[in-house]
C-alpha positions, -999 to 999 in steps of 0.1 A, spaced: 55 617 -251 80 646 -260 84 676 -238 82 695 -276 47 678 -273 41 704 -246 51 734 -260 23 744 -281 -4 738 -254 -26 764 -237 -26 777 -199 -62 749 -191 -40 719 -208 -8 722 -196 -33 725 -161 -45 693 -175 -11 681 -182 -2 690 -146 -32 671 -135 -28 634 -148 11 637 -139 -2 641 -106 -30 620 -104 -13 591 -126 18 590 -96 -5 588 -69 -27 561 -81 13 547 -90 23 545 -53 -12 544 -36 -29 519 -51 2 502 -59 8 497 -25 -18 472 -19 -17 453 -53 22 447 -45 10 425 -10 -22 413 -29 6 398 -52 30 389 -24 0 373 -8 -9 360 -37 24 344 -43 28 329 -9 4 301 -16 28 287 -41 4 273 -72 -20 298 -95 -49 288 -88 -57 274 -127 -26 252 -124 -31 238 -91 -2 209 -80 -8 185 -56 27 167 -44 32 127 -46 27 113 -12 55 96 -2 50 53 10 74 64 42 52 91 54 18 68 53 34 42 74 12 41 109 42 29 129 54 65 127 92 50 111 89 69 79 98 104 74 78 130 74 75 156 47 91 190 42 77 212 65 58 191 90 59 202 132 89 178 143 104 168 109 135 178 105 128 194 70 127 223 56 112 251 73 80 264 48 91 286 22 66 316 3 73 349 4 48 361 37 74 341 58 82 360 91 116 356 85 119 366 44 94 397 60 124 406 83 151 400 62 137 428 35 130 452 64 124 486 43 113 471 13 78 486 17 90 522 16 115 515 -11 85 497 -33 67 535 -28 102 551 -46 107 527 -71 71 529 -87 75 564 -78 103 569 -100 90 542 -130 60 556 -136 79 598 -132 106 585 -153 81 574 -183 61 604 -175 95 625 -187 98 606 -218 132 590 -203 122 550 -204 159 538 -192 148 551 -157 130 521 -159 174 501 -158 186 528 -135 157 519 -108 159 481 -113 201 484 -112 202 503 -83 171 485 -60 193 451 -73 226 462 -68 214 475 -29 201 444 -18 228 415 -35 240 414 -6 210 406 20 197 377 -10 226 362 -18 222 332 6 186 338 14 166 320 -7 133 329 8 140 367 7 153 363 -26 116 349 -39 99 379 -19 118 406 -36 114 393 -70 79 386 -69 79 414 -51 98 438 -76 83 421 -100 43 427 -95 56 468 -85 69 472 -118 44 456 -137 18 481 -119 44 514 -119 47 505 -160 13 499 -163 1 535 -148 28 553 -167 14 543 -198 -14 551 -190 -12 582 -176 12 584 -213 -19 580 -229 -43 604 -213 -16 633 -218 -14 624 -257 -53 627 -261 -49 655 -239 -27 673 -263 -39 655 -290 
């Protein structure tokens, strides 16, 4: 859609185009605020439901005398802490992420509706550069950031494209 397409439409179609804009932005932000946390919870499990991975059992972990090493993440194992996008440490490092996600979806969907898809690159660059210092040494938070950003990006682009389809159907 371009602004030139909207120059030759009457008042009711203008009102319809504005309504489509508002509904599309609202769906992008509000429903996206439910979709992205759902994706993060699913990613926290680590495996895709259709490609479940069973890690091999190490022989040392099966020794009955307790002399073997425990698996990472087990109590008292001294291994790495459990990873995942819902890890409290990751959530604490990325404080304010929900507000950033709302603004990200609003900006991406709005830029698509306005006919400026380059806005997506601007939003992703600003978000990535703004969080780089916090994420550089935090792999758990970094994983959460990437998964959340990608889910938010996919959702907002889908909403923006649906809004464009609706506006084009109204104008045609």
